[in-house]
C-alpha positions as CSV (number, residue, x, y, z in Angstrom):
1,M,34.8,2.5,2.1
2,T,31.2,2.7,3.3
3,T,29.8,4.9,6.1
4,L,27.1,3.5,8.3
5,P,24.2,5.8,9.1
6,I,23.9,7.2,12.6
7,I,21.0,5.6,14.4
8,D,18.6,8.0,16.0
9,K,18.1,6.8,19.6
10,K,14.9,8.9,19.9
11,I,13.3,7.0,17.0
12,L,14.5,3.6,18.4
13,G,13.2,4.5,21.8
14,K,9.7,4.7,20.3
15,F,9.7,1.1,19.4
16,G,8.3,-0.7,22.4
17,P,6.7,-4.1,23.3
18,Y,3.9,-3.3,20.9
19,T,6.3,-3.6,18.0
20,F,6.6,-7.3,18.6
21,V,2.8,-7.8,19.0
22,T,2.1,-5.7,15.9
23,G,4.6,-7.7,13.9
24,I,2.9,-11.0,15.0
25,L,-0.6,-9.6,14.2
26,L,0.6,-8.4,10.7
27,I,2.2,-11.8,10.0
28,V,-1.1,-13.6,10.9
29,L,-3.2,-11.2,8.9
30,G,-0.9,-11.4,5.9
31,T,-0.9,-15.2,6.1
32,I,-4.7,-15.2,6.2
33,A,-4.8,-12.8,3.2
34,I,-2.4,-15.1,1.2
35,V,-4.5,-18.1,2.0
36,L,-7.8,-16.3,1.3
37,P,-6.9,-13.6,-1.3
38,G,-10.5,-13.1,-2.4
39,V,-11.6,-12.2,1.0
40,M,-8.7,-9.7,1.4
41,S,-9.5,-8.3,-2.1
42,L,-13.1,-7.6,-1.1
43,G,-12.0,-6.2,2.2
44,T,-9.5,-3.9,0.6
45,A,-12.0,-2.6,-1.9
46,I,-14.7,-2.0,0.8
47,F,-12.1,-0.3,3.0
48,A,-11.1,2.0,0.1
49,A,-14.8,2.7,-0.6
50,W,-15.4,3.8,3.0
51,L,-12.4,6.0,2.9
52,L,-13.7,7.7,-0.2
53,L,-17.1,8.0,1.2
54,V,-16.0,9.5,4.5
55,G,-13.5,11.8,2.8
56,G,-16.3,13.0,0.5
57,V,-18.6,13.7,3.3
58,L,-15.9,15.6,5.2
59,W,-15.1,17.6,2.1
60,A,-18.8,18.3,1.5
61,I,-19.0,19.7,5.1
62,H,-16.0,21.8,4.4
63,T,-17.4,23.1,1.2
64,Y,-20.8,23.8,2.8
65,R,-19.2,25.8,5.6
66,Y,-16.7,27.9,3.5
67,D,-18.0,28.2,0.0
68,A,-21.4,26.6,-0.5
69,K,-22.4,28.8,-3.5
70,S,-19.7,27.7,-5.9
71,I,-20.9,24.7,-8.0
72,M,-17.2,23.8,-8.8
73,N,-16.4,23.3,-5.2
74,W,-19.1,20.6,-4.9
75,L,-17.5,18.6,-7.7
76,K,-14.8,16.9,-5.6
77,P,-17.0,15.8,-2.7
78,A,-19.7,14.6,-5.2
79,L,-17.1,12.5,-7.0
80,L,-15.7,11.1,-3.8
81,V,-19.1,10.2,-2.4
82,G,-20.3,8.8,-5.8
83,V,-17.2,6.6,-6.3
84,G,-17.3,5.4,-2.7
85,L,-21.0,4.5,-3.0
86,L,-20.5,2.7,-6.3
87,M,-17.7,0.7,-4.8
88,L,-19.9,-0.3,-1.9
89,V,-22.8,-1.2,-4.1
90,Y,-20.6,-3.0,-6.7
91,P,-17.7,-4.3,-4.6
92,M,-16.5,-6.6,-7.4
93,S,-16.1,-3.6,-9.7
94,G,-14.3,-1.9,-6.8
95,V,-11.8,-4.8,-6.6
96,A,-11.2,-4.4,-10.4
97,A,-10.7,-0.7,-10.0
98,V,-8.3,-1.2,-7.1
99,G,-6.5,-3.8,-9.2
100,L,-6.1,-1.4,-12.1
101,L,-4.8,1.3,-9.9
102,L,-2.3,-1.1,-8.4
103,A,-1.2,-2.1,-11.9
104,V,-0.7,1.6,-12.8
105,Y,1.2,2.2,-9.6
106,L,3.5,-0.8,-10.2
107,L,4.2,0.4,-13.8
108,L,5.1,3.8,-12.4
109,D,7.3,2.2,-9.8
110,A,9.1,0.1,-12.4
111,F,9.7,3.2,-14.5
112,G,11.0,5.2,-11.5
113,S,13.3,2.3,-10.5
114,F,14.7,2.1,-14.0
115,V,15.3,5.8,-14.1
116,L,17.0,5.8,-10.7
117,A,19.1,2.7,-11.6
118,R,20.3,4.4,-14.7
119,S,21.1,7.6,-12.9
120,I,23.2,5.9,-10.2
121,H,25.0,3.4,-12.6
122,P,27.8,2.2,-12.0
123,A,27.5,2.9,-8.2
124,K,26.7,0.0,-5.9
125,G,23.0,-0.7,-5.7
126,W,22.1,0.1,-9.3
127,G,21.6,-3.6,-10.0
128,W,19.2,-4.0,-7.1
129,M,17.2,-1.0,-8.2
130,T,17.0,-2.5,-11.8
131,F,15.9,-5.8,-10.2
132,N,13.2,-3.9,-8.3
133,G,12.0,-2.3,-11.6
134,V,11.9,-5.7,-13.4
135,I,9.8,-7.2,-10.5
136,S,7.4,-4.3,-10.4
137,F,7.0,-4.5,-14.2
138,L,6.3,-8.2,-14.1
139,L,3.8,-7.8,-11.3
140,A,2.0,-5.0,-13.2
141,T,2.0,-7.2,-16.3
142,L,0.4,-10.0,-14.3
143,F,-2.3,-7.7,-13.3
144,L,-2.9,-6.3,-16.8
145,I,-2.9,-9.6,-18.7
146,G,-5.9,-11.0,-16.9
147,W,-7.5,-7.8,-15.7
148,P,-10.2,-7.6,-14.4
149,A,-10.6,-11.3,-13.5
150,T,-7.2,-11.6,-11.9
151,S,-7.9,-8.6,-9.6
152,M,-10.1,-10.8,-7.4
153,W,-7.1,-12.8,-6.1
154,L,-4.1,-10.6,-7.0
155,V,-5.2,-7.6,-4.9
156,G,-5.6,-9.8,-1.8
157,L,-2.4,-11.7,-2.5
158,Y,-0.3,-8.5,-3.0
159,V,-1.8,-6.9,0.1
160,G,-1.2,-10.1,2.1
161,I,2.4,-10.3,1.0
162,S,2.9,-6.7,1.9
163,L,1.4,-7.3,5.4
164,L,3.5,-10.4,5.8
165,F,6.8,-8.5,5.0
166,D,5.8,-5.6,7.2
167,G,5.2,-8.0,10.1
168,W,8.6,-9.7,9.6
169,A,10.3,-6.3,9.4
170,L,8.7,-5.2,12.7
171,L,9.7,-8.5,14.3
172,A,13.2,-8.1,13.2
173,I,13.3,-4.5,14.6
174,S,11.8,-5.8,17.9
175,W,14.3,-8.7,18.0
176,M,17.3,-6.4,17.4
177,L,16.2,-4.0,20.0
178,R,15.7,-6.7,22.6
179,K,19.1,-8.2,21.7
180,G,20.7,-4.7,21.9
181,A,19.1,-4.1,25.3
182,K,20.7,-7.3,26.7
183,E,24.2,-6.3,25.6
């Protein structure tokens, strides 16, 4: 016997008409990324570079205001700004770095999935968790086999697929909420 989770009406109430529009936009963006993965890979690396750069500047302001005399406190903002600038100046290397980080993430995800599957075996769902681990391991292997050359298209492709699935999930939520409102 299974028990269904109680649906929080407050959370569902926060999904409005923008859920549908956001879903459509994410599907379009994800599709463009899948068709043009190189463009999305560069965009992802440049976006990450700007995040690092802005984060480094904000951290430097914080360090200046609260403990400007300690050289060790300047290390983190210097690294953030330095890495961000390097990724902006050398975006292809930035794509390779993002690709390597994504491969490491996928390897850790695979390991975590295998551990979780083992811990819940023989309960329902352990097979799906094992399957998730196998897929994550295969995706990481794809990255690592051809790294750094494959990063140029794999980063964009993976980001595009993620955006596409996010968009479809939001559309499904929007559809179910509209369907539920009519009943």
